[in-house]
C-alpha positions as CSV (number, residue, x, y, z in Angstrom):
1,M,239.1,313.9,-150.4
2,A,240.0,315.2,-153.7
3,V,241.9,312.7,-155.9
4,A,244.1,313.3,-159.0
5,E,246.3,310.9,-161.4
6,P,248.7,312.2,-163.7
7,A,248.2,312.7,-167.0
8,A,248.1,309.6,-169.5
9,G,251.6,309.6,-172.3
10,P,254.7,308.2,-171.7
11,P,256.3,310.6,-168.6
12,P,259.7,311.2,-169.0
13,A,262.6,309.6,-167.2
14,A,263.2,310.3,-163.4
15,P,266.6,312.2,-162.9
16,V,267.0,310.4,-159.4
17,G,267.7,306.6,-159.2
18,L,267.9,303.6,-156.9
19,D,271.7,304.0,-157.4
20,D,271.6,307.3,-156.3
21,I,269.7,306.8,-153.2
22,R,271.8,303.8,-151.9
23,A,274.7,306.3,-152.3
24,A,273.4,309.0,-150.4
25,R,272.0,306.4,-148.1
26,D,276.1,305.8,-147.3
27,L,276.8,309.1,-146.6
28,L,273.7,309.4,-143.7
29,A,275.2,306.1,-142.3
30,D,276.5,308.1,-138.9
31,V,274.3,311.2,-139.3
32,I,270.8,310.1,-139.3
33,R,269.0,307.8,-137.5
34,P,267.1,305.2,-138.6
35,T,263.6,305.9,-137.9
36,P,260.9,303.2,-136.5
37,V,257.6,302.2,-137.6
38,T,254.6,301.8,-136.0
39,R,251.5,299.7,-136.4
40,S,248.4,301.6,-135.7
41,R,245.5,299.7,-134.2
42,A,242.8,302.3,-134.6
43,L,243.5,302.5,-138.6
44,S,244.2,299.1,-139.1
45,E,240.9,298.0,-138.0
46,L,239.1,300.8,-139.9
47,A,241.4,299.9,-143.3
48,G,240.1,296.3,-143.2
49,G,244.4,296.1,-142.7
50,P,247.5,296.6,-141.2
51,V,248.5,300.4,-141.5
52,W,252.2,301.8,-140.0
53,F,253.7,305.1,-139.2
54,K,256.9,305.7,-140.5
55,C,258.1,308.0,-138.0
56,E,260.0,310.7,-139.3
57,N,259.5,313.1,-136.7
58,L,261.4,311.5,-134.5
59,Q,264.8,312.0,-136.8
60,R,267.0,314.2,-135.9
61,T,265.9,317.7,-136.1
62,G,262.4,316.5,-136.2
63,S,261.7,315.5,-139.5
64,F,263.1,314.1,-142.7
65,K,265.0,317.0,-144.2
66,I,268.4,316.6,-142.5
67,R,268.8,313.7,-144.7
68,G,268.6,315.5,-148.3
69,A,270.6,318.5,-146.6
70,Y,273.1,316.4,-145.5
71,T,273.7,314.5,-148.4
72,Q,273.8,317.9,-150.7
73,I,276.0,319.7,-148.6
74,Q,278.2,316.9,-148.0
75,R,279.3,316.2,-151.6
76,L,280.3,320.3,-152.0
77,G,284.1,321.0,-152.7
78,A,286.2,322.7,-150.9
79,R,285.7,326.3,-152.7
80,E,282.0,325.9,-152.2
81,R,282.0,325.1,-148.6
82,A,284.6,328.2,-148.1
83,A,281.5,330.2,-149.3
84,G,279.2,328.5,-147.0
85,V,275.2,327.3,-147.8
86,V,272.5,329.5,-147.9
87,A,268.8,327.8,-147.7
88,A,264.7,328.9,-148.2
89,S,262.2,327.6,-145.7
90,A,259.2,327.2,-143.5
91,G,261.3,325.4,-140.4
92,N,262.1,322.1,-141.1
93,H,264.7,322.5,-143.9
94,A,265.9,325.3,-141.9
95,Q,267.1,323.2,-139.5
96,G,268.0,320.6,-141.4
97,V,270.8,322.5,-143.7
98,A,271.3,324.7,-140.1
99,L,272.5,321.1,-138.5
100,A,274.3,319.2,-141.6
101,A,276.4,322.6,-142.0
102,R,277.1,322.8,-138.4
103,L,278.3,318.9,-138.6
104,L,280.6,319.8,-141.5
105,G,282.0,322.9,-140.2
106,I,279.9,325.3,-142.9
107,R,278.5,329.0,-142.5
108,A,275.2,328.7,-143.2
109,T,272.6,331.3,-143.6
110,V,268.9,330.7,-144.2
111,F,266.1,332.8,-145.0
112,M,262.6,331.8,-143.5
113,P,259.2,333.8,-144.1
114,E,258.4,336.5,-141.8
115,R,255.4,334.2,-140.2
116,A,257.3,331.0,-139.6
117,A,256.9,329.5,-136.3
118,L,258.9,330.7,-133.7
119,P,260.2,327.5,-132.0
120,K,261.3,326.5,-135.6
121,V,263.5,329.9,-136.1
122,D,264.6,329.9,-132.2
123,A,265.7,325.8,-133.3
124,T,267.5,326.9,-136.6
125,R,269.9,329.5,-134.8
126,G,270.7,326.9,-132.3
127,Y,272.0,324.9,-134.5
128,G,274.2,328.0,-135.6
129,A,272.5,329.2,-138.9
130,T,272.2,332.9,-139.2
131,V,268.6,333.3,-139.9
132,H,266.3,336.7,-141.8
133,L,263.1,336.3,-141.7
134,V,261.7,337.7,-145.4
135,G,258.6,337.3,-147.3
136,E,255.1,336.1,-146.3
137,T,255.7,332.7,-148.3
138,I,258.1,330.6,-148.7
139,E,258.3,332.0,-152.5
140,G,259.6,334.8,-151.0
141,S,262.1,333.5,-149.0
142,I,263.4,331.6,-151.7
143,A,263.4,334.3,-153.7
144,A,265.4,336.1,-150.9
145,A,267.9,333.5,-150.7
146,T,268.7,333.2,-153.9
147,D,269.7,336.6,-154.9
148,F,272.2,336.2,-151.2
149,A,273.7,333.2,-153.4
150,E,274.5,335.4,-156.6
151,R,275.5,338.3,-154.4
152,T,277.7,335.9,-151.8
153,G,278.8,333.4,-153.9
154,A,277.4,331.0,-151.0
155,V,275.6,327.9,-152.5
156,L,271.8,327.4,-152.3
157,V,270.7,324.4,-150.8
158,H,267.4,324.5,-152.2
159,P,264.3,322.9,-150.2
160,F,263.2,320.1,-153.0
161,D,264.7,321.1,-156.3
162,H,267.9,319.5,-156.4
163,P,268.7,315.2,-157.0
164,D,270.8,315.4,-154.0
165,I,268.0,316.8,-152.4
166,I,265.6,314.2,-153.8
167,A,268.7,311.0,-153.2
168,G,268.6,312.0,-150.0
169,Q,264.7,311.9,-149.2
170,G,264.8,308.3,-150.9
171,T,266.7,306.6,-148.0
172,V,263.2,306.9,-146.7
173,G,261.6,304.3,-149.0
174,C,265.0,302.0,-148.6
175,E,264.1,302.1,-144.8
176,I,260.1,301.2,-145.2
177,L,260.9,298.4,-147.5
178,E,263.1,296.6,-145.1
179,Q,260.4,297.5,-142.1
180,V,257.5,296.5,-144.1
181,P,258.6,294.3,-146.5
182,D,254.5,293.3,-147.7
183,V,253.8,296.9,-148.1
184,R,251.1,297.7,-150.5
185,T,250.4,301.3,-150.4
186,V,253.1,304.4,-149.2
187,L,251.0,307.6,-148.5
188,V,253.4,310.6,-148.8
189,P,252.7,314.3,-147.7
190,T,253.9,316.0,-150.6
191,G,254.8,320.1,-151.0
192,G,257.7,320.6,-153.7
193,G,258.2,316.6,-154.3
194,G,261.6,315.8,-153.1
195,L,260.2,313.6,-150.7
196,L,257.7,311.9,-152.7
197,G,259.8,311.8,-155.8
198,G,262.9,310.4,-153.4
199,V,260.6,307.3,-151.6
200,A,258.9,306.9,-155.0
201,A,262.3,305.9,-156.7
202,A,263.2,303.6,-153.9
203,V,260.5,301.4,-153.9
204,K,259.8,301.3,-157.5
205,A,263.2,300.6,-158.4
206,T,262.4,297.3,-155.6
207,R,258.6,297.3,-155.5
208,P,256.7,298.5,-158.7
209,D,253.9,296.9,-157.2
210,V,253.7,299.0,-154.6
211,R,251.9,301.9,-155.2
212,V,253.2,305.8,-154.1
213,V,250.5,308.4,-153.4
214,G,251.3,311.9,-152.7
215,V,249.2,314.2,-150.4
216,Q,248.9,317.6,-150.5
217,A,246.5,319.8,-148.6
218,E,243.5,321.7,-150.6
219,G,244.6,324.9,-149.8
220,A,247.7,324.9,-151.3
221,A,247.7,322.2,-154.2
222,A,249.8,322.9,-156.8
223,W,250.6,319.2,-158.1
224,P,247.0,318.1,-159.4
225,A,247.2,320.8,-161.7
226,S,250.4,320.5,-162.9
227,L,250.1,317.5,-163.8
228,A,247.4,318.2,-165.9
229,A,248.8,320.5,-167.7
230,G,252.0,318.5,-168.1
231,G,254.8,321.1,-166.3
232,P,254.9,322.9,-163.0
233,R,252.2,325.7,-162.5
234,A,251.7,328.0,-159.6
235,L,249.0,328.6,-157.5
236,D,247.8,332.0,-157.2
237,S,247.3,331.9,-153.3
238,M,247.8,329.0,-150.8
239,R,246.0,329.3,-147.4
240,T,246.3,325.9,-145.0
241,I,247.9,325.2,-141.4
242,A,250.5,322.8,-143.0
243,D,253.0,325.4,-143.8
244,G,255.5,322.2,-143.8
245,I,253.9,320.7,-147.8
246,A,252.3,325.1,-148.5
247,V,254.7,325.6,-151.8
248,G,252.6,327.2,-154.4
249,R,254.6,325.3,-157.4
250,P,256.4,321.9,-158.4
251,G,260.0,321.9,-158.8
252,D,261.7,321.6,-162.6
253,V,263.6,319.0,-160.8
254,T,261.0,317.0,-159.0
255,Y,258.2,317.5,-161.1
256,P,259.7,314.7,-163.7
257,Q,260.9,312.5,-161.0
258,V,257.4,312.8,-159.6
259,E,255.5,312.5,-163.3
260,A,257.5,308.8,-163.7
261,L,257.2,307.4,-160.7
262,V,254.1,308.6,-158.6
263,D,250.8,306.7,-158.9
264,E,248.5,309.2,-158.0
265,F,247.7,312.2,-155.4
266,V,244.7,312.9,-153.1
267,T,244.0,316.1,-151.2
268,V,242.5,316.9,-147.8
269,G,241.2,319.3,-145.9
270,E,241.4,321.5,-142.8
271,D,239.2,319.5,-141.0
272,A,241.1,316.2,-142.1
273,L,244.5,317.8,-141.3
274,S,243.0,318.8,-137.4
275,R,241.8,315.6,-136.5
276,A,244.9,313.7,-138.2
277,L,246.6,315.7,-136.1
278,L,244.5,315.1,-132.3
279,H,244.5,311.3,-134.1
280,S,248.3,310.7,-133.9
281,L,248.2,312.6,-130.8
282,E,246.1,310.2,-129.1
283,R,246.0,307.0,-130.6
284,A,249.1,306.6,-131.4
285,K,251.2,309.2,-128.7
286,L,253.0,310.7,-131.2
287,L,253.5,314.0,-132.0
288,V,253.1,315.1,-135.6
289,E,252.7,319.0,-137.5
290,P,249.8,319.3,-139.8
291,A,252.0,318.5,-142.6
292,G,253.5,315.9,-141.2
293,A,249.5,314.4,-140.3
294,A,248.7,314.4,-144.3
295,G,248.6,311.0,-145.3
296,V,246.8,310.0,-141.4
297,A,244.2,312.3,-143.0
298,A,244.1,310.8,-145.9
299,L,243.8,307.6,-144.3
300,L,240.8,308.7,-141.7
301,E,238.9,310.2,-144.6
302,R,238.9,307.0,-147.1
303,P,239.8,303.9,-145.1
304,D,238.9,301.9,-148.0
305,R,240.7,303.4,-150.9
306,F,244.2,302.2,-149.8
307,E,245.2,298.9,-150.3
308,T,246.9,297.2,-147.1
309,P,249.7,297.1,-145.5
310,A,249.7,301.0,-145.6
311,V,252.7,303.0,-144.9
312,A,252.0,307.0,-144.3
313,V,255.0,308.9,-143.7
314,L,254.6,311.1,-140.7
315,S,257.5,313.4,-142.5
316,G,257.5,316.2,-139.3
317,G,256.8,317.0,-135.6
318,N,257.6,320.6,-135.2
319,V,254.8,322.4,-134.5
320,D,254.5,325.8,-132.7
321,P,252.9,325.4,-129.2
322,L,249.9,327.9,-130.0
323,V,249.1,326.7,-133.5
324,L,248.7,323.1,-131.9
325,L,246.3,324.1,-129.4
326,H,244.6,325.6,-132.3
327,V,244.4,322.3,-134.1
328,I,243.7,320.5,-131.8
329,Q,240.7,322.5,-130.8
330,H,240.0,322.6,-134.3
331,G,240.6,319.0,-134.5
332,M,238.4,318.3,-131.6
333,A,235.4,320.0,-133.2
334,A,235.8,318.8,-136.7
335,A,235.3,315.2,-134.8
336,S,232.2,316.6,-132.8
337,R,234.2,316.3,-129.8
338,Y,233.6,320.3,-128.7
339,L,229.7,321.6,-129.9
340,S,228.1,324.8,-129.3
341,L,224.7,325.8,-129.2
342,R,222.5,328.2,-128.2
343,V,219.2,327.0,-125.6
344,R,216.0,328.8,-125.0
345,V,214.7,328.3,-121.2
346,G,212.6,329.8,-119.3
347,D,213.5,333.7,-117.5
348,R,213.0,332.0,-113.1
349,P,215.4,331.3,-110.5
350,G,217.1,327.9,-110.8
351,A,216.5,327.1,-114.5
352,L,220.4,327.8,-115.6
353,A,221.0,325.3,-112.9
354,E,218.3,322.7,-114.1
355,L,220.0,323.4,-117.7
356,L,223.3,322.5,-116.5
357,A,222.3,319.7,-114.4
358,L,220.7,317.9,-116.9
359,I,224.0,318.7,-119.0
360,G,226.1,317.0,-116.3
361,S,223.6,314.7,-116.3
362,L,223.7,313.2,-119.7
363,G,228.4,313.1,-119.4
364,A,229.0,316.0,-121.3
365,N,231.3,319.1,-119.7
366,V,230.3,322.7,-120.0
367,L,233.8,324.5,-120.8
368,D,231.5,328.1,-121.0
369,V,228.5,329.4,-120.5
370,E,226.6,332.9,-121.4
371,H,223.4,334.1,-120.2
372,S,221.5,336.5,-122.5
373,R,217.9,338.0,-122.0
374,I,218.3,340.9,-124.2
375,S,217.3,340.0,-127.9
376,G,214.7,340.9,-130.5
377,A,214.2,337.2,-131.3
378,L,213.7,336.6,-127.7
379,P,209.7,336.0,-126.3
380,L,209.0,337.8,-123.4
381,G,210.0,335.6,-120.2
382,D,212.6,333.3,-122.2
383,V,215.9,333.9,-121.6
384,D,218.8,332.4,-124.3
385,V,221.8,330.2,-123.0
386,A,225.0,329.8,-125.2
387,L,226.8,327.0,-124.1
388,S,230.3,325.3,-125.0
389,M,230.8,322.0,-124.1
390,E,233.1,318.8,-124.3
391,T,231.5,315.5,-126.0
392,R,232.5,312.3,-126.6
393,G,231.1,312.4,-130.4
394,P,229.0,312.5,-132.6
395,E,226.6,310.1,-131.3
396,H,226.8,311.7,-127.8
397,C,226.1,315.3,-129.6
398,A,223.2,313.9,-130.9
399,E,221.7,312.4,-127.5
400,L,222.3,316.1,-125.8
401,V,220.5,317.7,-128.5
402,E,218.0,314.9,-128.3
403,A,217.7,315.4,-124.6
404,L,217.3,319.1,-123.8
405,R,214.4,319.2,-126.8
406,A,212.6,316.4,-124.7
407,A,213.1,318.7,-122.1
408,G,210.8,321.8,-123.7
409,H,214.0,323.6,-124.6
410,A,214.6,325.0,-127.9
411,V,217.7,324.4,-129.0
412,F,219.8,326.8,-131.9
413,D,223.1,326.6,-133.6
414,V,225.5,329.0,-132.6
415,A,224.2,331.2,-136.0
416,G,220.7,330.8,-134.7
417,A,219.5,327.9,-136.8
418,P,216.9,325.4,-135.2
419,V,218.7,322.1,-134.7
420,W,216.7,319.2,-135.5
């Protein structure tokens, strides 16, 4: 887990303050659900103090995005409403804009990346928006939405880079302070910075002693480099399963907000994100998308780093079932819940059955078996058996390897290297 802190020197004033957030909260009173916080017993034990999840995955449309979208759209004048609104999003902001526009009786057009998750596309259309799939990343969709706004007069509702968006998202911070009044650390999944900047404004205005931490995916971490450079800098490329926070450049509005108020950034890798999603599902019984689990990933990697009580914002729960399946499998592998080996046994009747019986007696569940006699590296009279097994964790994996070796078998990893 990499760590970065804002550069030294006096930061510019934040464009959005507590009064703006309180005004947004009044607008949202009859629109959003004040989402619950739930205590994580497992993470509390690891961290040595209370850890709470702020469950924005249970918000309307499945994420916090409705807060900012409704705040901006509700404040439009009659002429702007008549022109309609346009947005760009990988999914969560799209749904927030579509629902907000429907509630206010306004026409909405949304541009989404070509590879946006189908459930998010379908949900956005289900809320009444016209959807266009454009570009490989969110930047391409934003460019298309900006062009549409210029051609048609529709109002662009940016996914993060607008004061009203920041103010609406900041209402999450107000709820956290009310629900966990003794909080010491707040961890926020971060893409463009709208949620982070809003939460930081709400928290710091009332409790400047609380540490606000932005969490980014390592493969899409634009903030640390931008803060080090003193201004927004674009990434050359991005690659992460956390599409909800895959933003290649901080916003011009969110940058001074975050620079002024946020204490530090940490980054988490794909394995950590996968484990965090699996942890949320198994231990907390909460469905969270990879981006929404970023704070959980940071806590799992370094539970001793963050002062408790700590609150991790679960920013969204919209995940494609196919992606969910892949991430769960990856998370189980990262947590040593899967074990893949090649085991060398004698080529004689009953040898394979004896091997499988040994594995079964040790409590592992064999998922896949491949039996091979053809290899230039195989001694005459031996066969290689490739095994994929479901295990109980790292200690169980070590126990299996030790038992196989004790039974006289040579054990290799999937690449053919000996396992010692």
